[in-house]
C-alpha positions as CSV (number, residue, x, y, z in Angstrom):
1,M,37.8,84.3,75.7
2,E,35.5,87.3,74.6
3,K,36.9,90.7,73.8
4,S,34.8,92.3,76.5
5,E,36.5,90.0,79.2
6,L,39.8,91.5,78.0
7,S,38.6,95.1,78.3
8,Q,37.3,94.3,82.0
9,M,40.9,93.5,83.0
10,V,42.0,96.9,83.2
11,E,40.5,100.4,83.8
12,I,41.6,103.1,81.4
13,E,40.3,106.6,81.5
14,A,38.4,107.7,78.5
15,S,40.3,111.0,78.6
16,S,43.7,109.3,78.1
17,K,44.9,110.3,74.7
18,V,48.0,109.6,72.7
19,K,50.4,112.4,72.8
20,N,51.7,113.9,69.6
21,G,55.2,113.3,68.8
22,R,57.7,110.7,67.7
23,V,59.4,107.9,69.7
24,P,63.1,107.8,68.6
25,T,64.8,104.4,68.6
26,G,68.2,105.5,69.3
27,I,69.5,103.1,66.7
28,E,72.2,105.1,64.7
29,G,70.7,106.1,61.3
30,F,67.4,104.3,61.6
31,D,65.4,107.3,62.9
32,D,66.2,109.2,59.8
33,F,64.2,106.6,57.8
34,V,61.0,107.3,59.8
35,E,60.8,111.0,60.3
36,G,62.6,110.9,63.6
37,G,61.0,107.8,65.2
38,F,57.8,105.7,65.4
39,P,54.5,107.6,66.1
40,R,53.7,107.4,69.7
41,G,51.3,104.8,70.5
42,S,51.8,102.8,67.4
43,M,52.4,99.1,67.2
44,I,55.4,98.0,65.2
45,L,56.1,94.7,63.7
46,L,59.7,93.8,63.6
47,A,60.2,90.7,61.4
48,G,63.4,88.9,60.6
49,T,65.3,85.6,60.3
50,A,67.2,83.9,63.1
51,G,70.3,85.8,64.1
52,S,69.2,89.0,62.3
53,G,69.3,91.1,65.6
54,K,65.7,91.4,66.3
55,T,66.2,91.2,70.1
56,I,69.1,93.6,70.0
57,F,67.2,96.1,67.8
58,A,64.3,95.9,70.6
59,S,66.6,96.2,73.4
60,Q,68.4,99.3,72.0
61,Y,64.8,100.8,71.4
62,M,64.0,100.1,75.0
63,Y,67.3,101.1,76.4
64,H,67.3,104.5,74.6
65,G,63.8,105.4,76.1
66,M,65.2,104.7,79.7
67,S,68.6,106.2,79.4
68,K,68.1,109.2,77.1
69,L,64.5,110.0,77.6
70,N,63.4,108.8,81.1
71,E,60.8,106.6,79.7
72,S,60.0,103.4,81.5
73,G,59.6,100.1,79.6
74,V,58.3,96.6,79.8
75,Y,60.1,93.7,78.0
76,V,58.0,90.5,77.6
77,S,59.9,87.6,76.7
78,F,58.6,84.3,75.3
79,A,62.0,83.2,74.0
80,E,64.8,84.0,76.5
81,N,65.0,84.0,80.4
82,R,66.0,87.2,82.3
83,N,69.5,86.1,83.3
84,T,70.5,85.3,79.8
85,F,69.0,88.6,78.3
86,M,70.7,90.6,81.1
87,K,74.0,89.1,80.5
88,N,73.9,89.4,76.8
89,M,72.7,93.0,76.8
90,K,75.3,94.0,79.2
91,R,78.0,92.8,76.9
92,L,76.6,95.2,74.5
93,G,76.9,98.1,77.0
94,M,73.2,98.1,78.0
95,D,72.9,97.6,81.9
96,F,69.2,96.9,82.3
97,G,69.7,95.8,85.9
98,K,70.5,99.4,86.8
99,Y,67.1,100.5,85.6
100,E,65.3,97.6,87.0
101,Q,66.5,98.7,90.4
102,K,65.1,102.2,89.7
103,R,61.8,100.7,88.7
104,K,62.2,102.1,85.3
105,F,62.3,98.6,83.6
106,K,60.6,95.2,84.1
107,F,61.5,92.1,82.4
108,L,58.7,89.6,82.2
109,D,59.9,85.8,81.8
110,L,57.0,84.0,80.4
111,I,58.9,81.2,78.7
112,T,56.8,78.4,80.6
113,V,53.3,79.9,79.9
114,R,51.3,77.6,78.0
115,D,47.7,76.8,77.0
116,K,45.5,78.2,79.9
117,G,47.8,81.1,80.6
118,V,46.1,83.6,78.2
119,E,44.2,85.6,80.9
120,S,47.1,85.7,83.2
121,I,49.6,86.8,80.5
122,V,47.3,89.7,79.4
123,A,46.6,90.7,83.0
124,R,50.3,90.6,84.0
125,V,51.4,92.7,81.0
126,L,48.9,95.2,81.4
127,A,49.4,95.6,85.2
128,E,53.1,96.0,84.8
129,V,52.8,98.7,82.1
130,D,50.3,100.6,84.4
131,S,52.4,100.1,87.5
132,L,55.6,101.5,85.8
133,G,53.8,104.1,83.7
134,A,55.5,102.5,80.7
135,K,55.7,104.2,77.4
136,R,57.6,101.4,75.6
137,L,56.7,97.7,75.3
138,V,58.3,94.7,73.6
139,I,56.7,91.4,72.8
140,D,59.5,89.0,72.1
141,S,58.3,87.3,70.2
142,F,54.6,87.0,68.7
143,S,55.7,83.9,66.9
144,V,56.1,82.1,70.3
145,L,53.3,83.9,71.9
146,V,50.9,82.2,69.3
147,Q,52.2,78.8,70.3
148,A,51.6,79.7,73.9
149,F,47.7,79.8,73.4
150,Y,45.4,76.8,73.2
151,E,43.5,78.6,70.6
152,R,45.1,80.6,67.8
153,I,42.2,83.0,68.0
154,D,43.4,84.0,71.5
155,A,46.7,85.3,70.3
156,R,44.7,87.3,67.7
157,I,42.6,88.7,70.5
158,V,45.7,90.0,72.4
159,L,47.0,91.5,69.1
160,H,43.9,93.3,68.0
161,T,42.3,94.2,71.5
162,V,45.2,94.6,73.9
163,L,48.2,95.7,71.8
164,G,46.1,97.3,68.9
165,K,43.5,99.3,71.0
166,I,43.8,99.3,74.8
167,V,47.8,99.8,75.2
168,P,48.1,102.7,72.7
169,L,45.6,104.8,74.5
170,N,48.2,105.3,77.3
171,G,50.6,106.3,74.7
172,V,52.5,103.1,74.9
173,T,54.5,102.3,71.6
174,T,54.8,98.6,71.2
175,L,57.5,96.6,69.3
176,L,56.2,93.2,68.2
177,I,59.0,90.8,67.2
178,S,58.2,88.0,64.7
179,E,60.2,85.3,63.6
180,R,60.5,84.7,59.7
181,P,62.0,81.4,58.0
182,F,65.1,81.7,55.9
183,G,64.4,82.3,52.3
184,T,60.8,83.6,52.6
185,E,59.1,87.0,52.8
186,Y,56.7,85.8,55.4
187,S,56.7,88.3,58.2
188,G,54.4,86.9,60.9
189,G,51.6,84.5,62.0
190,G,49.2,85.5,59.0
191,K,47.5,88.8,59.6
192,E,49.6,90.8,62.1
193,E,51.5,92.6,59.3
194,F,48.2,94.1,58.3
195,V,47.0,95.0,61.7
196,A,50.4,96.6,62.9
197,D,50.8,100.3,62.2
198,G,54.4,99.8,60.9
199,V,56.5,96.8,59.7
200,V,60.3,96.8,59.7
201,A,61.9,93.8,58.0
202,L,65.4,92.5,58.9
203,N,66.9,90.7,56.0
204,S,70.1,88.6,55.5
205,V,71.8,87.0,52.4
206,T,75.0,84.9,52.2
207,K,77.7,86.2,49.9
208,K,81.2,84.7,49.6
209,G,80.5,82.7,52.9
210,W,79.6,85.9,54.8
211,L,76.2,87.0,56.1
212,I,75.0,90.5,54.7
213,R,72.4,92.1,56.5
214,T,69.9,94.6,55.2
215,L,66.9,96.4,56.8
216,Q,64.0,97.9,55.1
217,V,60.8,99.9,56.5
218,L,58.0,98.3,54.6
219,K,55.2,100.7,56.1
220,L,54.4,103.0,58.8
221,R,51.1,104.7,58.9
222,G,51.1,108.6,59.2
223,T,54.9,108.7,58.3
224,R,56.9,109.6,55.1
225,I,59.3,106.6,55.1
226,N,62.4,105.8,53.4
227,S,61.6,102.5,51.9
228,E,64.9,101.7,50.5
229,E,66.9,98.5,51.6
230,H,69.7,99.7,53.9
231,G,72.7,97.8,55.2
232,Y,73.3,97.4,58.9
233,G,75.9,95.7,61.2
234,I,76.0,94.3,64.7
235,D,79.1,95.2,66.8
236,G,80.0,95.6,70.4
237,H,77.7,98.4,70.7
238,G,74.7,96.9,69.1
239,I,73.0,97.6,65.7
240,R,74.5,100.3,63.4
241,T,72.6,101.1,60.2
242,C,74.4,102.1,57.0
243,P,72.0,104.2,55.1
244,L,72.4,104.3,51.3
245,P,74.0,107.4,50.2
246,D,72.1,110.1,48.4
247,I,72.7,110.7,44.7
248,R,72.5,114.3,44.2
249,P,72.9,116.3,40.9
250,V,76.3,118.0,40.1
251,K,76.0,121.7,40.3
252,R,79.3,122.8,38.9
253,I,81.4,121.6,36.0
254,Y,85.1,122.8,35.5
255,S,86.7,123.4,32.2
256,Q,90.4,123.8,33.5
257,K,92.7,120.9,33.1
258,V,95.1,119.3,35.6
259,R,98.1,117.1,35.2
260,T,98.3,113.5,36.0
261,G,101.9,113.6,37.0
262,I,103.0,111.3,33.9
263,E,104.3,113.5,31.2
264,G,103.6,111.2,28.2
265,L,100.1,110.5,29.5
266,D,99.3,114.1,29.9
267,R,100.2,114.7,26.3
268,M,97.9,111.9,25.3
269,F,95.0,113.6,27.0
270,F,96.2,116.9,25.2
271,D,97.2,118.7,28.4
272,G,95.9,116.5,31.2
273,V,92.4,115.6,32.4
274,Y,89.7,117.9,33.5
275,K,89.4,119.0,37.2
276,S,86.8,117.1,39.1
277,S,86.8,114.2,36.4
278,T,86.8,110.6,37.4
279,T,89.5,108.4,35.7
280,L,89.5,104.6,35.7
281,V,92.9,102.8,35.2
282,G,92.3,99.0,34.4
283,G,95.0,96.5,34.0
284,A,96.2,93.0,35.0
285,S,98.3,92.5,38.2
286,G,101.8,94.1,37.7
287,T,101.0,96.5,34.8
288,G,101.5,99.6,36.8
289,K,98.2,100.8,38.2
290,T,99.2,101.7,41.6
291,T,102.4,103.5,40.2
292,V,100.1,105.7,38.0
293,A,98.0,106.3,41.1
294,L,101.0,107.4,43.1
295,H,102.1,109.7,40.2
296,F,98.6,111.2,40.4
297,I,98.7,111.9,44.2
298,V,102.4,113.1,44.1
299,E,101.6,115.7,41.5
300,E,99.1,117.3,43.8
301,A,101.4,117.2,46.8
302,K,104.2,118.9,44.7
303,R,101.7,121.7,44.0
304,N,101.0,122.0,47.8
305,G,97.5,120.5,47.2
306,R,95.8,117.8,49.3
307,G,95.4,114.2,48.3
308,L,93.6,111.2,49.9
309,Y,94.7,107.8,49.0
310,I,92.4,104.9,49.9
311,S,93.9,101.3,49.6
312,F,92.1,98.2,49.7
313,E,95.1,96.0,48.9
314,E,98.2,97.4,50.3
315,P,99.2,98.9,53.7
316,A,100.2,102.6,53.9
317,Q,103.9,101.9,54.7
318,Q,104.3,99.7,51.7
319,L,103.0,102.4,49.4
320,I,105.2,105.0,50.9
321,R,108.2,102.7,50.5
322,H,106.9,102.0,46.8
323,A,106.9,105.7,46.2
324,E,110.3,106.2,47.8
325,G,111.7,103.8,45.1
326,F,110.9,106.5,42.5
327,G,112.6,109.3,44.4
328,W,109.5,110.7,46.0
329,N,109.8,111.7,49.7
330,M,106.2,110.7,50.6
331,N,106.8,110.8,54.5
332,E,107.5,114.6,54.1
333,F,104.2,115.0,52.2
334,V,102.4,113.1,54.8
335,D,104.0,115.0,57.6
336,K,102.9,118.2,56.0
337,G,99.4,116.9,55.8
338,L,99.5,117.1,52.0
339,T,98.8,113.3,51.6
340,K,97.0,110.9,53.6
341,F,97.0,107.2,53.1
342,V,94.2,105.0,54.6
343,N,94.1,101.3,54.5
344,Y,91.0,99.1,54.6
345,I,90.3,95.4,54.3
346,P,86.7,95.2,53.1
347,E,84.6,92.2,53.7
348,P,80.8,91.8,53.3
349,Y,80.0,92.4,56.9
350,N,82.0,95.6,57.2
351,V,82.3,97.2,53.8
352,E,79.4,99.6,54.0
353,Q,80.6,100.9,57.3
354,Q,84.1,101.5,55.8
355,L,82.3,103.3,52.8
356,D,80.6,105.5,55.3
357,K,84.0,106.3,56.9
358,I,85.5,107.3,53.5
359,F,82.5,109.8,52.9
360,D,83.3,111.3,56.4
361,L,87.0,111.4,55.6
362,L,86.2,113.3,52.3
363,K,84.2,115.9,54.1
364,E,86.7,116.4,56.9
365,Y,90.0,116.2,54.8
366,K,88.6,118.1,51.7
367,P,91.2,116.6,49.2
368,A,91.8,118.2,45.8
369,R,92.6,114.5,44.6
370,F,91.3,111.2,45.5
371,V,92.4,107.8,44.8
372,I,90.8,104.1,45.3
373,D,93.1,101.4,44.8
374,S,91.3,99.1,43.9
375,I,87.4,99.3,43.3
376,G,87.6,95.6,42.4
377,S,87.9,95.0,46.2
378,L,84.4,96.5,46.7
379,E,82.8,94.9,43.7
380,R,84.0,91.5,45.1
381,V,82.3,91.8,48.5
382,M,79.2,93.9,47.7
383,L,76.0,93.1,46.2
384,E,75.8,94.4,42.7
385,D,73.1,97.0,43.0
386,R,74.5,98.4,46.4
387,Y,78.0,98.6,44.8
388,L,76.8,100.6,41.8
389,R,74.8,102.9,44.2
390,Y,77.7,103.7,46.4
391,M,79.9,104.3,43.5
392,R,77.4,106.5,41.6
393,S,77.0,108.6,44.8
394,L,80.6,108.8,45.4
395,V,81.4,110.0,41.9
396,S,78.7,112.7,41.9
397,H,79.8,113.8,45.4
398,L,83.6,114.2,44.3
399,K,82.5,115.9,40.9
400,D,80.3,118.4,42.8
401,H,83.1,119.2,45.3
402,G,85.8,119.7,42.5
403,T,87.7,116.6,43.5
404,T,89.6,115.0,40.8
405,T,89.5,111.3,41.1
406,L,91.5,108.2,39.9
407,L,90.1,104.8,40.6
408,T,92.1,101.5,39.6
409,A,90.7,98.1,38.8
410,L,92.0,94.7,38.0
411,A,91.1,94.1,34.5
412,K,89.9,90.8,32.8
413,P,92.4,89.1,30.7
414,V,90.9,90.3,27.3
415,M,89.1,93.5,27.7
416,P,91.0,95.9,30.1
417,I,87.8,97.6,31.6
418,T,85.5,96.9,34.5
419,G,81.8,96.3,34.4
420,A,79.6,98.5,32.2
421,G,78.0,100.3,35.3
422,I,81.2,101.9,36.3
423,S,82.5,102.4,32.9
424,I,79.4,104.7,32.2
425,L,80.0,106.5,35.5
426,V,83.6,107.5,34.9
427,D,84.9,110.3,32.5
428,N,88.2,108.6,31.5
429,I,89.3,105.1,31.1
430,I,93.0,104.1,30.6
431,A,93.9,100.5,29.8
432,L,97.2,99.0,30.8
433,R,98.3,95.5,29.8
434,H,101.2,93.2,29.3
435,V,102.2,92.6,25.8
436,E,104.5,89.6,24.6
437,I,106.7,90.6,21.6
438,E,109.5,88.5,20.5
439,S,109.7,86.6,23.9
440,A,109.9,89.9,25.8
441,L,107.4,91.3,28.1
442,R,106.3,94.8,27.2
443,R,103.7,97.1,28.6
444,S,101.0,99.2,26.5
445,I,98.8,102.0,27.5
446,V,95.9,103.4,25.6
447,I,93.0,105.8,26.4
448,L,89.7,104.0,25.8
449,K,87.6,107.1,26.8
450,A,87.9,110.8,27.6
451,R,84.5,112.4,27.8
452,G,84.3,115.7,26.3
453,S,87.7,116.0,25.3
454,A,89.9,115.0,22.3
455,H,92.8,112.7,23.0
456,D,95.5,110.6,21.6
457,S,93.9,107.2,20.5
458,E,97.3,105.5,19.8
459,I,98.4,102.3,21.6
460,R,101.6,103.4,23.2
461,K,104.6,101.7,24.9
462,F,105.5,102.5,28.5
463,E,108.0,101.5,31.0
464,I,108.3,101.6,34.8
465,T,111.7,103.2,35.4
466,S,113.6,104.4,38.6
467,K,111.7,107.7,38.0
468,G,108.3,106.1,37.6
469,V,106.1,105.7,34.4
470,M,107.6,106.7,31.2
471,V,105.2,106.7,28.2
472,K,106.9,106.2,24.8
473,G,106.1,105.9,21.2
474,K,103.4,103.6,19.6
475,F,103.7,100.1,18.5
476,V,104.9,100.3,14.9
477,G,103.8,97.6,12.6
478,M,101.9,95.6,15.2
479,E,98.1,94.9,15.6
480,Q,95.7,93.0,17.9
481,I,97.7,94.2,20.9
482,L,94.4,94.8,22.9
483,E,93.4,91.3,22.4
484,G,96.5,90.1,23.9
485,K,97.8,88.4,20.7
486,P,100.1,91.0,19.0
487,R,101.4,90.2,15.7
488,K,102.9,92.0,12.8
489,S,100.6,94.0,10.6
490,M,99.5,92.3,7.3
491,Q,100.8,94.2,4.4
492,E,98.7,94.5,1.3
493,K,99.8,91.9,-1.2
494,P,98.7,91.9,-4.9
495,S,95.9,89.6,-5.8
496,A,96.5,86.7,-8.0
497,D,93.3,87.6,-9.9
498,R,94.2,91.2,-10.3
499,P,95.7,92.1,-13.6
500,K,99.1,93.4,-13.8
501,S,99.8,96.9,-14.7
C-alpha cells in the first residue's frame, strides 16, 4: 500500500494547524517531568514490560482529557476487548461508559483484525477521530498492530504517515503503547522509538520478592525534561508517581547546641549536639537505640517544642508504653500536640509513597526534632542509589529548616555503623554495643564522629535504668571493646633481652 493511498482516505484542510500548548496527562507527579504535559499534536511511545501499567497510564491520560478538559478521545485496542477494558477501568474509578454515551469517547476493539485489514483499520481510526473531534488517541499496542499486518512495512506506513503526519495536523496527541520483553531495553518494533516525538519507559525490577516500578522520560522533542528514573505505584486510583526529591544546598548553619536528654551523653558531646545536626545511633538489637531516641524526643517536649517520631518497627502505643516505663507521660505530650508518633511498615512497593508522606508531614507539623527508628528498614527494601538519594535529600531538608535529627540503625556485629553513604551524610555517630565481661552482659557507648565539635572519645559504660539511660565511667583496664572481644589491657613487661638497671 502506497503512502498516497493512505493520504486519500481522509481530507484534512491545509489550514488546520496544531495549537500551541501542553496536553496534561493527569497522572499525579508525571506532568512536572515534562513542563506540564506532552506537546499538543505529538506522538509519544509508551514502552514497558508486561504488568508495568501501560494500559492504566494510557487510560488515565485519556480519562483526564474527557473529565477535566472536555477533550474527546479514541482508544484503539488490539489487545483487550471493550467489556474487559470498561470493567477494569471502572474498578479504578474511570467510568468510560458515561463518556461513551455522551459521544466523547470511542473504544475500537480490533483484536480480530488480521492480514488484509490494514486499509480498514486506518480508515476507521481516522473516521472516528474526525467524527468525535478527538484530541487524544491511544493505540494499544503497536507491538500487536505490527503482527496484524501481512507486511511489516504496512505497520511502518501507518506509524509514519497516519500517526506521524496526518493525525497531528488536527492537534491530536497520540499515545503509542509498545511491549518490551523482561530484561531488555528494547522499546518497540525497531524504529518507532526514533520516529516518535517522545519516549516514556516503564521499568520494573524484583527485590526481595517484590516488584519495584520506575518510570523514565527518555526523550520529548521541544521539552526540557526531567530524565531521572522515578518510582511509581499502582493502587485503587491508578498510577501515582513518586518523584525523586530535590537536593538543595543548606542556607543556614546553627552554632547553638541542644541537649539530647541524656545527661552523661551531653557531657560527652561537651554540652550537647548542634541544632539542625543529624545524629546516627547504631547498635545491635537490645542495646538501647529506641530508648536513646525517646530521650531525645522527650527532651524537646519538656521544653514545649515539637517532636516527630517515625517508627518503622514499633507501633505508636508500644513506644508510648515504653516511655511510660521510664516515668515519662507521653500521652500528655501527644495530647498537647508536642509529640507525634507515626508508624509505617515499609515494603518495596510502598516505601517511596511513605517517604513522600514523611516529607509532607515535616512541612505540615514543622517539628524542632525528628526521629527515624530505624533507617535500616528503608535500606532493606530500597534500591541503594534511591535510598541514598532520599536520605541525602531528607538530611539537607531538615538541616536547612533547623530541625535537629536522630536516626537509629541496626549495626553489624563488628563495626557499629551503617553503610559509608549514610555515615558521610550525618554529623554525629554514636555506637552502642553489648560487652561481655566476666560472664556478665554490659553496655558500652562511644562517640565515633562529631562533625565540627570536640568530644569525649572514651568508651564508656551505660545502663538502662527505671529513669532511662545512665552514662557512667569508662572501662578501666580493658581493651578491644569495639571489636566485641574485650580483654584486660596488656601491661608492659620487662624484656628478657633488656639489661637490668
